[in-house]
C-alpha positions as CSV (number, residue, x, y, z in Angstrom):
1,M,21.6,-34.7,10.0
2,V,20.6,-32.9,6.8
3,S,17.2,-30.8,6.5
4,L,15.9,-28.2,4.2
5,T,13.1,-25.9,5.4
6,F,11.0,-24.2,2.8
7,L,10.7,-20.4,4.3
8,G,9.0,-18.9,1.1
9,A,8.6,-19.2,-2.6
10,T,5.8,-21.9,-1.8
11,G,2.6,-21.1,-3.9
12,T,3.7,-17.9,-4.8
13,V,6.6,-16.5,-7.6
14,T,8.2,-14.3,-4.3
15,G,10.2,-14.7,-1.0
16,S,12.5,-17.1,-2.3
17,R,14.1,-18.3,1.1
18,Y,15.3,-22.0,1.7
19,L,17.2,-23.0,4.8
20,V,19.6,-25.7,4.9
21,D,20.9,-27.4,8.3
22,A,23.6,-29.3,7.5
23,H,25.4,-31.2,10.8
24,G,24.5,-28.1,12.7
25,T,25.6,-25.5,10.3
26,R,22.4,-23.1,9.0
27,I,22.8,-21.6,5.4
28,L,20.0,-19.7,4.0
29,V,19.7,-19.8,0.0
30,D,18.2,-16.6,-0.8
31,A,16.8,-14.2,0.8
32,G,14.1,-12.3,-0.8
33,L,11.0,-10.0,-0.4
34,F,7.2,-11.3,-0.4
35,Q,5.8,-9.2,-3.1
36,G,1.9,-8.8,-4.2
37,L,-1.0,-9.6,-1.7
38,K,-1.1,-8.1,1.0
39,E,-0.9,-11.3,3.1
40,L,2.3,-12.0,1.3
41,R,4.2,-8.8,2.2
42,L,3.1,-9.0,5.7
43,R,4.9,-12.2,6.0
44,N,8.2,-9.8,5.3
45,W,7.4,-8.5,9.0
46,A,7.5,-11.7,10.6
47,P,10.3,-12.7,13.2
48,F,13.1,-14.9,11.1
49,P,11.9,-18.5,12.2
50,V,15.0,-19.0,13.6
51,P,18.1,-17.0,15.5
52,V,19.4,-14.7,12.4
53,G,23.0,-14.8,14.5
54,S,23.0,-19.0,14.3
55,L,23.1,-18.4,10.1
56,A,26.7,-19.7,8.7
57,A,26.1,-17.9,5.6
58,V,23.5,-16.5,3.0
59,I,23.7,-17.7,-0.6
60,L,22.0,-15.3,-3.3
61,T,21.2,-17.1,-6.6
62,H,20.6,-13.5,-8.4
63,A,19.9,-9.7,-7.6
64,H,16.0,-9.4,-7.8
65,I,14.3,-8.3,-5.1
66,D,12.4,-11.5,-4.3
67,H,15.7,-13.5,-4.0
68,T,17.5,-10.5,-2.4
69,G,15.2,-7.9,-0.7
70,F,15.1,-9.6,2.6
71,L,19.0,-9.7,3.5
72,P,18.8,-6.3,4.9
73,R,16.4,-7.2,7.2
74,L,18.8,-9.8,8.3
75,V,21.6,-7.5,8.9
76,R,19.6,-5.2,11.0
77,G,18.7,-8.3,13.0
78,G,22.3,-9.4,13.7
79,F,23.5,-11.4,10.4
80,D,27.0,-9.9,9.8
81,G,27.8,-12.5,6.9
82,P,29.5,-14.1,4.9
83,T,26.9,-13.3,1.8
84,Y,27.9,-15.4,-1.1
85,V,27.2,-14.0,-4.7
86,T,28.8,-14.3,-7.9
87,P,30.5,-11.1,-8.9
88,P,27.8,-9.5,-11.3
89,T,25.5,-10.1,-9.2
90,S,27.1,-8.1,-6.6
91,R,27.7,-5.3,-8.8
92,L,24.2,-5.2,-9.3
93,L,23.4,-5.1,-5.6
94,Q,25.5,-2.3,-5.1
95,A,22.2,-0.2,-6.6
96,V,19.2,-2.7,-6.0
97,L,19.5,-2.7,-2.4
98,P,19.9,1.0,-1.6
99,D,17.2,1.8,-4.3
100,A,14.5,-1.0,-2.2
101,A,15.3,0.8,1.1
102,H,14.8,4.2,-0.4
103,L,11.2,2.8,-1.6
104,Q,10.8,1.2,1.8
105,E,11.9,4.7,3.6
106,E,9.5,6.8,1.1
107,E,6.6,4.5,1.7
108,A,6.9,4.9,5.1
109,R,7.0,9.0,4.8
110,F,4.1,8.6,2.5
111,A,2.0,6.2,5.0
112,T,2.8,8.7,8.1
113,K,1.5,11.7,5.9
114,V,-1.8,9.9,5.3
115,G,-2.2,8.3,8.6
116,S,-2.6,4.8,7.1
117,S,-0.1,2.5,9.2
118,K,-0.7,1.6,13.0
119,H,2.7,3.3,13.5
120,A,3.1,6.8,14.2
121,P,5.7,7.3,12.5
122,A,5.3,4.6,9.9
123,L,8.3,2.4,10.2
124,P,10.2,1.2,7.0
125,L,11.2,-2.2,6.6
126,F,14.4,-1.5,6.4
127,T,16.3,1.6,6.2
128,V,19.3,2.8,3.6
129,H,21.5,2.2,6.6
130,D,20.7,-1.5,6.7
131,A,20.7,-1.6,2.9
132,Q,24.7,-0.5,3.0
133,E,25.4,-2.6,6.0
134,A,24.0,-5.6,3.7
135,L,26.5,-4.6,1.2
136,G,29.4,-4.7,3.4
137,T,28.8,-8.9,3.8
138,L,28.8,-9.8,0.0
139,K,31.8,-12.0,-1.0
140,G,32.1,-12.5,-4.6
141,V,32.6,-16.3,-5.9
142,P,33.5,-16.9,-9.5
143,F,30.6,-19.4,-11.4
144,G,32.2,-22.6,-11.6
145,Q,34.4,-22.6,-8.5
146,R,34.0,-25.0,-5.5
147,L,33.9,-22.9,-2.2
148,T,34.3,-24.8,1.3
149,L,31.8,-23.3,3.7
150,R,32.6,-25.6,6.5
151,P,34.5,-28.7,6.5
152,G,32.1,-31.5,4.7
153,I,30.0,-28.3,3.1
154,E,31.1,-26.9,-0.2
155,F,28.7,-25.0,-2.8
156,T,29.2,-24.0,-6.5
157,F,27.8,-21.3,-8.4
158,H,26.0,-22.4,-12.4
159,R,25.6,-19.8,-15.1
160,Q,21.7,-19.1,-15.3
161,G,21.1,-16.7,-18.1
162,H,18.1,-15.5,-16.1
163,I,19.4,-11.7,-15.7
164,L,23.4,-10.4,-15.2
165,G,24.9,-12.9,-12.7
166,A,22.4,-15.3,-12.1
167,A,23.0,-18.6,-10.6
168,A,22.0,-22.1,-9.7
169,V,23.4,-23.1,-6.4
170,E,24.9,-26.8,-6.1
171,L,25.2,-27.5,-2.3
172,R,27.4,-30.5,-2.1
173,I,27.6,-32.0,1.8
174,K,29.2,-35.1,3.0
175,V,27.5,-37.6,5.2
176,G,28.1,-40.9,6.7
177,G,30.7,-43.5,5.5
178,G,32.6,-40.6,3.1
179,D,29.3,-40.3,0.8
180,H,27.9,-36.9,0.5
181,I,24.6,-35.4,-1.2
182,T,24.1,-32.5,-3.4
183,I,21.2,-30.2,-3.4
184,Y,20.8,-28.4,-6.5
185,F,18.5,-24.8,-6.4
186,S,17.8,-23.8,-9.8
187,G,17.5,-20.1,-9.0
188,D,15.5,-18.6,-11.8
189,V,16.6,-20.2,-15.0
190,G,16.8,-18.3,-18.2
191,R,16.0,-17.9,-21.9
192,Y,17.4,-20.0,-24.6
193,D,18.1,-17.8,-28.2
194,V,17.9,-14.5,-26.3
195,P,20.1,-11.3,-26.9
196,I,22.9,-9.9,-24.5
197,L,23.7,-12.8,-22.0
198,K,25.1,-16.3,-22.2
199,E,22.5,-19.2,-21.9
200,P,21.7,-21.3,-18.8
201,E,24.1,-24.3,-18.0
202,P,21.9,-27.3,-18.0
203,Y,21.5,-29.1,-14.9
204,P,24.0,-31.6,-14.3
205,G,22.1,-33.9,-11.8
206,S,21.9,-34.1,-8.1
207,T,20.8,-35.6,-5.5
208,F,18.0,-33.3,-4.6
209,L,16.8,-30.8,-7.0
210,V,14.6,-27.5,-6.0
211,V,13.2,-25.8,-9.0
212,E,11.2,-22.5,-10.2
213,S,7.9,-22.8,-11.7
214,T,7.1,-19.3,-12.5
215,Y,6.0,-20.6,-16.2
216,G,5.6,-24.1,-15.3
217,D,1.8,-24.0,-16.9
218,R,2.4,-22.3,-19.6
219,L,4.4,-21.8,-23.2
220,H,5.6,-18.1,-23.9
221,D,4.2,-16.4,-27.1
222,P,6.4,-18.1,-29.8
223,G,6.0,-15.0,-31.8
224,D,9.0,-12.6,-32.5
225,P,9.1,-10.1,-30.0
226,R,10.7,-7.7,-32.3
227,E,7.7,-7.8,-34.5
228,Q,5.5,-7.4,-31.3
229,L,7.2,-4.4,-30.4
230,T,7.5,-2.7,-33.9
231,E,3.1,-3.5,-34.0
232,V,2.8,-1.7,-30.6
233,I,5.2,1.0,-31.7
234,T,3.7,1.5,-34.9
235,E,-0.1,1.5,-33.1
236,A,1.0,4.2,-30.6
237,I,2.5,6.6,-33.3
238,E,-0.6,6.3,-35.4
239,R,-2.2,7.5,-32.1
240,K,0.2,10.3,-31.4
241,G,0.5,8.4,-28.0
242,V,3.1,7.6,-25.4
243,I,3.8,4.1,-24.5
244,L,4.7,3.1,-21.1
245,V,6.7,0.1,-20.3
246,P,7.1,-0.9,-16.6
247,A,10.3,-2.8,-17.2
248,F,12.3,-4.4,-14.3
249,A,15.5,-2.3,-14.0
250,I,17.5,-5.6,-14.5
251,D,17.7,-7.7,-17.8
252,R,14.3,-6.6,-19.2
253,T,15.1,-2.7,-19.5
254,Q,18.8,-3.7,-21.3
255,E,17.1,-6.2,-23.8
256,L,14.4,-3.3,-24.5
257,L,17.1,-0.9,-25.3
258,Y,18.7,-3.8,-27.5
259,L,15.6,-4.4,-29.2
260,L,15.0,-1.0,-30.0
261,R,18.0,-0.2,-31.5
262,E,18.0,-3.1,-34.0
263,L,14.2,-1.8,-34.8
264,V,15.5,1.8,-35.6
265,E,18.9,0.5,-37.5
266,D,16.5,-2.3,-39.6
267,E,14.2,0.9,-40.1
268,A,11.3,-1.4,-38.8
269,I,10.1,1.9,-36.8
270,A,11.1,5.5,-37.1
271,P,13.2,7.2,-34.4
272,L,11.1,8.6,-31.6
273,P,12.1,9.7,-28.2
274,I,12.9,7.4,-25.5
275,F,13.3,8.1,-22.0
276,L,14.9,5.7,-19.6
277,D,13.6,6.8,-16.5
278,S,14.7,4.8,-13.9
279,P,17.9,5.4,-11.9
280,M,18.7,1.8,-11.0
281,G,17.7,0.8,-14.3
282,R,20.6,3.4,-15.7
283,E,23.1,1.3,-13.0
284,A,22.1,-1.8,-14.4
285,T,22.6,-0.8,-17.6
286,E,26.4,0.2,-16.9
287,A,26.9,-3.2,-15.3
288,Y,25.5,-5.3,-18.2
289,R,27.9,-2.9,-20.4
290,S,30.7,-3.9,-18.3
291,C,30.3,-7.3,-17.6
292,V,31.6,-8.6,-20.7
293,Q,32.6,-11.9,-19.9
294,E,29.0,-12.7,-19.8
295,H,27.9,-11.6,-22.9
296,D,27.3,-14.0,-25.9
297,A,28.8,-14.1,-29.1
298,E,26.7,-11.8,-30.9
299,M,26.9,-8.9,-28.0
300,R,30.7,-9.4,-28.2
301,E,31.0,-9.2,-32.1
302,L,28.3,-5.8,-31.9
303,V,31.0,-4.1,-29.4
304,R,34.2,-5.4,-31.2
305,G,32.7,-3.5,-34.3
306,G,32.2,-0.3,-32.4
307,V,28.6,-0.5,-31.8
308,D,27.0,0.0,-27.9
309,P,24.0,-2.5,-28.2
310,L,22.5,-0.8,-25.3
311,V,21.9,2.6,-26.8
312,P,19.1,3.2,-29.5
313,P,19.2,6.3,-31.3
314,N,17.3,9.3,-29.5
315,L,17.6,7.6,-26.1
316,E,18.0,10.1,-23.0
317,I,18.4,9.1,-19.5
318,I,16.5,10.5,-16.9
319,G,18.3,11.2,-13.6
320,R,16.8,13.6,-11.3
321,V,13.4,13.8,-9.9
322,D,12.4,17.0,-11.7
323,E,13.2,15.8,-14.9
324,S,11.3,12.6,-14.4
325,K,8.5,14.9,-13.5
326,R,8.8,16.9,-16.8
327,L,7.9,13.7,-18.6
328,N,4.4,14.6,-17.8
329,T,4.2,17.2,-20.2
330,I,5.8,15.7,-23.4
331,S,3.5,15.0,-26.2
332,G,3.5,11.3,-28.1
333,P,4.9,9.9,-29.6
334,A,7.2,8.5,-27.2
335,I,8.8,5.9,-25.3
336,I,8.9,5.6,-21.4
337,I,10.6,2.8,-19.6
338,S,10.5,2.8,-16.0
339,A,10.5,0.9,-13.0
340,S,9.3,-1.3,-11.3
341,G,8.2,-3.9,-13.7
342,M,5.1,-4.9,-11.7
343,A,3.9,-1.6,-11.0
344,T,4.5,-2.1,-7.3
345,G,6.5,1.1,-6.8
346,G,9.0,3.4,-8.1
347,R,8.9,6.1,-10.8
348,I,6.6,4.3,-12.9
349,L,3.9,4.7,-10.7
350,H,3.9,8.6,-11.3
351,H,3.5,8.1,-14.9
352,L,0.9,6.0,-14.7
353,R,-1.3,8.0,-12.8
354,H,-0.6,10.5,-14.9
355,R,-1.4,8.5,-18.5
356,L,-3.6,5.6,-17.6
357,P,-6.8,7.8,-17.9
358,D,-5.4,9.1,-21.4
359,P,-6.9,6.6,-23.8
360,S,-4.0,7.5,-26.3
361,T,-1.3,5.9,-23.9
362,T,-0.6,2.3,-24.3
363,V,0.7,0.5,-21.4
364,V,3.3,-2.6,-22.4
365,F,4.2,-5.6,-19.8
366,V,7.1,-7.3,-20.6
367,G,7.6,-9.5,-17.8
368,F,5.8,-11.7,-15.2
369,Q,3.1,-10.2,-13.2
370,A,2.3,-11.6,-9.7
371,E,-0.9,-12.1,-8.2
372,G,-1.9,-9.0,-6.3
373,T,0.4,-6.6,-8.1
374,R,-0.8,-3.1,-9.6
375,G,0.6,-4.6,-13.0
376,R,-1.1,-8.1,-12.6
377,R,-4.6,-6.0,-12.3
378,I,-4.0,-3.8,-14.9
379,L,-3.1,-6.7,-17.4
380,D,-6.2,-8.6,-15.9
381,G,-8.7,-5.4,-17.4
382,E,-9.3,-3.8,-14.1
383,R,-10.8,-0.4,-15.2
384,E,-9.7,1.4,-12.0
385,V,-6.3,1.0,-10.0
386,K,-5.4,2.4,-6.6
387,I,-2.0,4.6,-7.0
388,F,-0.8,6.8,-3.9
389,G,-4.1,6.7,-2.5
390,E,-6.3,7.5,-5.2
391,M,-8.2,5.5,-7.5
392,V,-6.8,5.9,-11.3
393,P,-9.0,4.9,-14.3
394,V,-7.6,2.9,-16.4
395,A,-8.4,4.1,-20.2
396,A,-5.0,3.3,-22.2
397,Q,-4.5,0.7,-24.4
398,V,-3.0,-2.3,-22.6
399,R,-0.7,-4.6,-24.1
400,S,1.4,-7.8,-22.6
401,I,4.5,-9.1,-25.1
402,S,5.1,-12.4,-22.6
403,S,7.9,-13.4,-25.2
404,L,10.5,-11.2,-23.5
405,S,9.8,-12.5,-20.1
406,A,13.3,-13.8,-18.6
407,H,12.0,-16.9,-17.1
408,A,11.9,-20.0,-19.0
409,D,8.7,-21.6,-19.9
410,A,7.7,-25.1,-19.3
411,D,9.2,-26.4,-22.2
412,E,12.4,-24.7,-21.6
413,L,12.5,-25.5,-18.3
414,T,12.0,-29.3,-19.6
415,I,15.2,-29.0,-21.7
416,W,17.2,-27.3,-19.0
417,A,16.7,-30.4,-16.9
418,G,16.5,-33.0,-19.5
419,E,19.8,-34.6,-19.8
420,P,21.5,-34.8,-16.1
421,T,24.2,-37.3,-15.4
422,R,22.6,-38.5,-12.0
423,A,18.5,-38.2,-11.7
424,P,17.4,-36.6,-8.5
425,S,15.6,-38.9,-5.8
426,T,13.3,-36.2,-5.1
427,V,12.4,-32.8,-7.1
428,F,10.9,-29.9,-5.0
429,V,8.7,-27.5,-7.0
430,T,8.6,-24.0,-5.8
431,H,8.5,-20.1,-7.1
432,G,5.2,-20.5,-8.7
433,E,1.8,-20.3,-8.3
434,P,-0.2,-23.7,-7.5
435,A,-1.8,-24.3,-11.0
436,A,2.0,-23.8,-12.6
437,S,3.8,-25.6,-9.6
438,R,1.5,-28.6,-10.0
439,A,1.5,-28.5,-13.8
440,L,5.4,-28.6,-14.0
441,A,5.6,-31.3,-11.1
442,D,3.3,-33.4,-13.4
443,R,5.3,-32.9,-16.4
444,F,8.6,-34.2,-15.4
445,A,7.0,-36.8,-13.1
446,A,5.6,-38.1,-16.8
447,R,8.4,-37.2,-18.8
448,F,11.5,-38.0,-16.4
449,G,9.9,-40.6,-13.7
450,W,11.0,-38.5,-11.1
451,R,9.5,-38.0,-7.8
452,C,8.1,-34.4,-7.8
453,L,6.6,-32.5,-4.4
454,L,4.8,-29.3,-3.8
455,P,6.3,-28.2,-0.3
456,S,4.1,-26.2,2.0
457,L,5.1,-22.9,3.6
458,E,7.8,-23.6,6.7
459,E,7.8,-27.5,5.8
460,T,10.8,-29.0,7.1
461,V,11.9,-32.3,5.0
462,T,14.8,-34.5,6.3
463,L,17.4,-35.3,3.4
């Protein structure tokens, strides 16, 4: 018997976890953290539904925390590997998992200080030690190389372009009579015609498809992100204000640096101070720079010409905490890029607490803001938000450049899925808020005639 259980990413864009049971061999595809609403975050503390030691392997599609952040918790519970990743994902996780653990420990210390936890002292979900142990389970597998997990069970990574190292997972399982079935997990699908990385490989076809639907009910702004960014920066310069960009440390930060360099070189904007205040963003930028085999043609051509595409003029990379605090004293115009992208943690919170009440400040969101996150509340127009236990008024200008998203929109998902050599018998639409998932399911059913289902949390289907 082969079954698939949906342990996350149902009705939400976070907590990606899919449990495959193939003839008694258990494989977990993605081990993500739930983020956003408190009811979702509490799921991270729930007991894992099967003995952790029964997992034969974990396969991770990419390095984002909503796909990888539960791995240290699994290791803490007894999982000792292997965890399969692409080599660039392994490189990124060296920064991502310890950083996430550090934030967990910091939040626990703060909860202890203010007495907001039922535990005394408050407990982190996992520790830096757990994260280091998790890193010890990683095994790199190149794109396109078929790996045998068990006799009759194989998998292959396919490039997805979403972020550095992002992959779809094609799981091939032998069944009776010498036949086999394939389960294709899309992971997060990337965009077309964006800088730095190669484009996603098209969906090749499979018996079953598990597809993300983050933007399944909408299209990205067709406007040129360079023009939109120019407009935002020009307005901020006129106000002599500081631009705060809560940017995902992986990919959004690198694309922003790339575009800012272009805008200055093209004289679309005047050079102004740019501060990258994100230790993980710094590490991720180094990874993007060094993984040259993942660069698209334009990026390779720039590097061959002696240009560092990820270093705009007047860039200062902030390291120590005291340097980050110093940014509170600077006057605009200036740009501060800092994580996290949904304003759920990290150094961006200190900058938001300091500058949200200032009407000369501009806050620019450049990625998806999940329901229940601080970023979503600011973007939706709430006039005050809670940061570090205090209510902070929002007087700043708030802008969004959705065309900078790393996720394929509904049209791009349709292009990606549109020419398989084998149509799937069933499509499971996941990793989206309910309206987005339903819209993509209806779109695929109408366009391709595919049977599309929206699974529920912990639902098990026999394949």
